[in-house]
C-alpha positions as CSV (number, residue, x, y, z in Angstrom):
1,M,-48.6,72.0,103.0
2,P,-51.6,70.4,101.2
3,T,-53.9,72.5,99.0
4,T,-56.6,74.5,100.7
5,T,-59.0,74.1,97.8
6,P,-61.7,71.5,98.3
7,P,-61.2,68.5,95.9
8,T,-63.7,67.8,93.2
9,H,-64.6,64.4,94.7
10,P,-64.0,65.1,98.4
11,K,-63.4,62.6,101.1
12,P,-65.6,63.0,104.3
13,I,-64.1,65.9,106.1
14,L,-63.7,66.6,109.8
15,A,-62.5,70.0,111.0
16,M,-60.5,70.8,114.1
17,G,-59.4,74.0,115.9
18,T,-56.4,74.5,118.1
19,G,-53.0,76.1,118.3
20,G,-50.5,77.7,120.7
21,T,-48.8,74.8,122.5
22,G,-47.8,71.2,121.8
23,G,-50.2,70.0,124.5
24,H,-53.0,71.2,122.3
25,I,-51.6,70.5,118.9
26,F,-50.1,67.0,119.3
27,P,-53.4,65.3,120.2
28,A,-55.0,67.0,117.1
29,I,-52.2,65.5,115.0
30,A,-52.8,62.1,116.5
31,L,-56.5,62.2,115.8
32,A,-55.8,63.3,112.2
33,E,-53.4,60.3,111.7
34,E,-56.2,58.0,112.8
35,L,-58.8,59.7,110.7
36,Q,-56.6,59.2,107.7
37,K,-56.8,55.4,108.2
38,H,-60.6,55.8,107.7
39,N,-60.2,57.8,104.5
40,I,-61.3,61.0,106.3
41,Q,-59.6,64.3,105.5
42,T,-58.8,66.6,108.4
43,I,-58.9,70.4,108.2
44,L,-57.1,72.3,110.9
45,L,-58.0,75.9,111.7
46,T,-55.0,77.2,113.6
47,T,-52.7,80.1,114.4
48,W,-49.5,79.9,112.4
49,G,-46.5,80.8,114.4
50,K,-43.0,79.3,114.4
51,K,-44.1,76.4,116.7
52,E,-47.1,75.5,114.6
53,Q,-44.9,75.5,111.5
54,L,-42.4,73.2,113.1
55,W,-44.9,70.8,114.7
56,L,-47.3,70.5,111.7
57,Q,-44.7,69.5,109.1
58,N,-45.4,66.2,107.4
59,T,-48.8,65.7,109.0
60,P,-52.0,64.6,107.3
61,V,-53.9,67.9,107.9
62,I,-54.9,70.7,105.6
63,I,-53.9,73.9,107.3
64,E,-56.4,76.9,107.3
65,K,-54.7,79.8,109.1
66,I,-56.7,82.1,111.3
67,Q,-55.7,85.1,113.4
68,A,-57.1,84.0,116.7
69,P,-56.4,86.7,119.4
70,K,-55.1,85.8,122.8
71,W,-57.3,86.7,125.8
72,K,-56.6,90.4,126.4
73,K,-58.6,93.1,128.2
74,N,-58.2,95.8,125.6
75,W,-60.4,97.6,123.0
76,S,-59.1,95.6,120.0
77,F,-59.8,92.1,121.4
78,P,-63.5,92.0,120.5
79,I,-62.7,93.2,117.0
80,Q,-60.0,90.6,116.5
81,L,-62.2,87.9,117.8
82,F,-65.0,88.9,115.5
83,L,-62.7,88.8,112.5
84,A,-61.3,85.4,113.5
85,W,-64.9,84.1,113.9
86,K,-65.9,85.5,110.5
87,S,-62.8,83.9,108.9
88,S,-63.7,80.6,110.5
89,L,-67.2,80.8,109.2
90,K,-65.9,81.2,105.7
91,I,-63.5,78.3,106.0
92,L,-66.1,75.9,107.4
93,K,-68.7,76.9,104.8
94,K,-66.1,76.1,102.1
95,W,-65.2,72.6,103.5
96,K,-68.6,71.5,104.9
97,P,-67.2,69.1,107.6
98,F,-69.5,66.5,109.2
99,A,-68.1,67.4,112.6
100,F,-65.8,69.9,114.4
101,V,-63.4,69.1,117.3
102,G,-62.0,71.9,119.4
103,F,-58.7,71.1,121.3
104,G,-58.8,74.0,123.7
105,S,-56.6,77.1,123.9
106,Y,-57.6,80.6,122.7
107,A,-57.0,79.5,119.1
108,A,-59.9,77.1,119.2
109,F,-62.5,79.6,120.4
110,P,-63.5,81.5,117.2
111,S,-63.6,78.3,115.1
112,S,-65.6,76.4,117.7
113,L,-68.0,79.3,117.8
114,A,-68.3,79.3,114.0
115,A,-69.0,75.6,114.0
116,Y,-71.8,76.1,116.6
117,F,-73.4,78.9,114.5
118,L,-73.3,76.7,111.4
119,N,-75.0,73.8,113.3
120,I,-72.0,71.5,112.7
121,P,-71.8,68.8,115.3
122,L,-69.4,70.2,117.9
123,F,-67.0,68.4,120.2
124,Q,-64.4,69.5,122.7
125,M,-61.3,67.5,123.5
126,E,-59.9,68.4,126.9
127,Q,-56.4,67.1,127.9
128,N,-56.3,68.1,131.6
129,T,-58.1,67.2,134.8
130,I,-59.1,70.8,135.3
131,P,-60.6,72.0,132.0
132,G,-59.6,75.3,130.4
133,K,-61.9,78.2,129.7
134,V,-62.7,77.2,126.1
135,S,-63.7,73.6,127.0
136,R,-65.9,74.8,129.8
137,F,-67.6,77.5,127.7
138,F,-68.5,75.1,124.9
139,S,-69.3,72.1,127.0
140,S,-73.0,72.8,127.1
141,L,-73.1,73.7,123.4
142,S,-71.3,70.6,122.3
143,H,-72.5,67.1,121.5
144,A,-69.9,65.8,123.8
145,T,-66.7,66.7,125.7
146,I,-64.0,64.0,125.4
147,S,-61.4,63.7,128.2
148,P,-58.8,61.2,129.5
149,W,-59.8,61.9,133.1
150,K,-62.9,60.7,134.9
151,E,-61.9,63.2,137.6
152,S,-62.9,66.0,135.1
153,Q,-66.6,65.2,135.3
154,K,-67.2,67.5,138.3
155,Y,-66.3,70.5,136.2
156,F,-68.9,69.9,133.6
157,H,-72.7,70.1,133.7
158,Q,-73.0,67.6,130.8
159,P,-71.6,64.0,131.0
160,I,-68.2,63.5,129.4
161,Q,-66.8,60.8,127.3
162,V,-63.7,59.3,129.0
163,L,-61.8,58.0,125.9
164,G,-58.2,59.0,126.6
165,N,-55.8,61.5,125.0
166,P,-54.7,60.6,121.5
167,I,-51.0,59.8,120.9
168,R,-49.1,60.7,117.7
169,K,-47.6,57.8,115.8
170,Q,-44.2,59.5,116.3
171,A,-44.7,59.3,120.1
172,I,-45.6,55.6,120.3
173,A,-42.7,53.8,122.0
174,K,-40.3,51.9,119.8
175,N,-38.7,48.5,120.5
176,K,-36.4,49.0,123.5
177,K,-33.4,47.2,122.0
178,K,-33.6,49.1,118.7
179,A,-34.2,52.4,120.5
180,I,-31.1,52.0,122.7
181,Q,-29.0,51.1,119.7
182,K,-30.3,54.1,117.7
183,L,-29.5,56.5,120.5
184,K,-26.1,54.9,121.0
185,L,-26.7,54.1,124.7
186,S,-25.8,51.1,126.8
187,T,-28.1,48.1,127.1
188,N,-27.1,47.3,130.7
189,K,-28.1,50.6,132.4
190,K,-31.3,52.2,133.6
191,T,-32.3,55.0,131.3
192,I,-33.9,58.2,132.6
193,L,-35.8,60.4,130.2
194,V,-35.9,64.1,131.2
195,M,-38.1,66.5,129.4
196,G,-39.8,69.8,130.1
197,G,-42.7,69.8,127.7
198,S,-42.8,71.0,124.1
199,Q,-40.6,74.1,125.0
200,G,-38.2,72.6,127.6
201,A,-38.2,73.8,131.2
202,K,-35.4,75.8,132.7
203,A,-36.2,74.7,136.3
204,I,-36.1,71.0,135.4
205,N,-32.8,71.4,133.4
206,Q,-31.2,73.1,136.4
207,G,-32.6,70.6,138.9
208,V,-31.1,67.7,137.0
209,R,-27.8,69.5,136.5
210,Q,-27.6,70.1,140.3
211,A,-28.6,66.5,141.0
212,L,-25.7,64.9,139.0
213,P,-23.0,65.3,141.6
214,Y,-25.2,63.4,144.2
215,L,-25.8,60.6,141.7
216,Q,-22.2,60.2,140.6
217,K,-21.9,56.8,142.4
218,Q,-24.6,55.5,140.0
219,K,-22.8,56.6,136.8
220,D,-22.1,53.0,135.9
221,H,-25.7,52.0,136.4
222,I,-27.8,54.9,135.0
223,Q,-27.8,56.9,131.8
224,W,-29.8,59.9,130.6
225,I,-31.9,61.0,127.7
226,H,-32.5,64.7,128.0
227,L,-34.9,66.8,125.8
228,C,-33.6,70.1,127.0
229,G,-35.2,72.8,124.8
230,P,-33.3,75.4,122.8
231,Y,-31.3,77.3,125.4
232,E,-29.2,75.2,127.8
233,Q,-27.7,72.4,125.7
234,E,-24.0,73.4,126.2
235,E,-24.4,73.7,130.0
236,L,-26.0,70.3,130.3
237,K,-23.5,68.7,128.0
238,Q,-20.7,69.9,130.1
239,A,-22.4,68.8,133.3
240,Y,-23.0,65.2,132.0
241,Q,-19.4,64.9,130.8
242,T,-17.9,66.4,134.0
243,H,-19.7,63.8,136.2
244,G,-19.0,60.9,133.8
245,F,-22.5,60.0,132.8
246,E,-23.5,58.4,129.5
247,Y,-26.2,60.6,127.9
248,H,-28.2,61.5,124.8
249,L,-29.0,65.3,124.7
250,T,-31.2,67.0,122.2
251,P,-33.1,70.3,122.1
252,F,-36.0,68.9,120.2
253,C,-37.1,65.5,118.9
254,A,-39.8,64.9,116.2
255,E,-39.7,61.1,116.7
256,M,-40.4,60.9,120.4
257,G,-41.1,57.2,120.2
258,W,-37.4,56.4,120.1
259,L,-36.9,58.3,123.4
260,Y,-39.9,56.7,125.1
261,G,-38.9,53.2,123.9
262,A,-35.3,53.5,125.3
263,S,-36.4,54.7,128.7
264,D,-37.1,53.2,132.1
265,L,-38.3,56.3,134.0
266,F,-39.8,59.7,132.9
267,I,-39.0,63.0,134.6
268,G,-41.0,66.0,133.4
269,R,-43.9,68.3,133.5
270,S,-47.4,67.0,134.0
271,G,-49.3,68.4,131.1
272,G,-52.0,66.1,129.8
273,G,-50.1,65.3,126.7
274,S,-46.8,64.4,128.5
275,I,-48.6,62.1,130.9
276,A,-50.6,60.4,128.1
277,E,-47.4,59.7,126.1
278,A,-45.4,58.5,129.0
279,S,-48.1,56.2,130.4
280,A,-48.8,54.9,126.9
281,A,-45.2,53.8,126.9
282,G,-45.7,52.3,130.4
283,L,-43.1,54.5,132.0
284,P,-43.0,55.2,135.7
285,M,-43.1,59.0,136.2
286,I,-41.6,61.7,138.4
287,L,-43.8,64.6,137.7
288,I,-42.8,68.2,138.4
289,P,-45.9,70.3,137.8
290,Y,-45.4,73.7,136.2
291,P,-46.5,75.9,139.2
292,Y,-47.9,78.7,137.0
293,A,-50.2,76.6,134.8
294,S,-53.7,78.0,134.5
295,N,-56.0,76.8,137.3
296,N,-53.0,74.8,138.6
297,H,-54.1,72.0,136.3
298,Q,-50.7,70.4,136.1
299,W,-50.7,69.8,139.8
300,E,-54.1,68.1,139.6
301,N,-53.0,66.0,136.6
302,A,-49.9,64.9,138.6
303,I,-52.0,64.0,141.7
304,A,-54.4,61.9,139.6
305,A,-51.4,60.0,138.1
306,E,-49.9,59.5,141.6
307,E,-53.2,58.2,143.0
308,Q,-53.1,55.6,140.3
309,G,-49.7,54.5,141.5
310,A,-47.9,55.5,138.2
311,A,-46.1,58.6,139.4
312,I,-44.3,60.4,142.2
313,V,-45.2,64.1,142.4
314,L,-42.3,66.5,143.2
315,K,-43.0,70.2,143.6
316,Q,-40.7,72.5,141.6
317,E,-39.7,74.3,144.8
318,N,-38.5,70.9,146.2
319,I,-36.6,69.8,143.1
320,S,-33.4,69.6,145.2
321,Q,-34.9,66.3,146.5
322,L,-34.6,64.7,143.1
323,P,-31.3,62.8,143.8
324,Q,-32.7,61.2,147.0
325,I,-35.8,60.1,145.1
326,L,-33.8,58.6,142.3
327,N,-31.4,56.8,144.6
328,K,-34.3,55.2,146.5
329,L,-36.5,54.4,143.4
330,L,-34.3,53.3,140.6
331,F,-33.3,49.9,142.0
332,S,-36.3,49.2,144.2
333,P,-39.2,46.9,143.5
334,Y,-41.5,50.0,143.6
335,L,-40.2,51.0,140.2
336,Q,-41.6,47.9,138.6
337,A,-44.9,48.3,140.5
338,M,-45.1,51.9,139.1
339,K,-44.4,50.6,135.6
340,L,-47.3,48.1,135.8
341,N,-49.6,50.9,137.1
342,S,-48.5,53.1,134.3
343,V,-49.2,50.4,131.7
344,Q,-52.7,50.1,133.2
345,M,-53.2,53.8,133.2
346,G,-52.0,54.3,129.6
347,N,-54.3,54.4,126.7
348,P,-52.3,53.9,123.5
349,K,-55.5,53.2,121.4
350,S,-57.2,56.4,122.5
351,A,-57.2,57.9,119.0
352,Q,-58.9,54.8,117.6
353,K,-61.6,55.0,120.3
354,I,-62.2,58.7,119.7
355,V,-62.5,58.2,115.9
356,N,-64.9,55.4,116.3
357,F,-67.0,57.6,118.5
358,L,-66.9,60.5,116.0
359,L,-67.8,58.3,113.1
360,Q,-71.3,58.1,114.5
361,Y,-71.8,61.6,113.2
362,A,-70.5,61.1,109.7
363,D,-74.0,60.4,108.5
364,N,-75.1,63.8,109.7
365,T,-77.6,62.3,112.2
366,P,-76.0,63.5,115.5
367,K,-77.4,62.5,118.9
368,K,-76.3,64.1,122.1
369,Q,-74.4,61.8,124.4
370,N,-75.8,61.2,127.9
371,S,-73.3,59.0,129.8
372,I,-69.7,58.7,130.7
373,A,-67.9,56.1,128.6
374,A,-65.8,53.5,130.4
């Protein structure tokens, strides 16, 4: 992890706040990678659990740890929030960033609040169609809210900047032929990528396992890449082998670009990050929204992708319909139409667009934004 002492001759510095889930952390990493190309150092104020330690390895960010409390209705929450805010103030005073970007989640609240109190140009990056509490709270206090979804505008009083959701370099799709070779899969089969978000998804794993007997006639024509999470690898391995499918199974993958590059179809949750990465790879999607997501935002994300012709939405309670959908879709002209729509929907240069937008503030002469960007 890089030093947390400001260098004698510092680069321009941008600070960010986030933590908790991959959907919040991965876009922050992507933005930091793009900022590095512009010789700008990124400081990340974040919680520091096991997931953050795993995901933030070998990234171009300087970590500043804060103890941001989760939202709880108890007597200690205001005290913990005050202490996290005070810690964030100290960190931001030390680094003196030209701007601050909050990426949502409870972890971004105290640092965003500190940036506002210090009169640092403040921005919010919202990944979902229905914004979270932190993005909504700070929208009127920020210079701009950045979103991949024009559908989000109705939730904000201030105009938003529709610039996409930044994609990590590790998640940019690799060359298909090289990806297939690296994963030791066949070049003459359709490849289905299954993933349940940054932590896996038990319901999706079980749904795919139960679908395999009904897809067995297609075993010579389809193969699987399955990002299964930490708990069900052996059960899935046995199921794929029992039904004679070719497969690549892994609990976690740091280099997602190989998986996206090798694939022809994506099956997974509909968090903003997952949709951004899959569509940047031009993959048709079968989206299974997590039914307990806050504000049902995954459902709204999925519907927005379906309305653009890039996805089919499947409720988790109806996951038994997966084999019928796959049998109809995989070898139909509609799969290619969905692919073209996904390419059109995807925004692989989002990080570049967002950095160009933020660089307007590097001279410390910020102006509030008054229109939705195309």
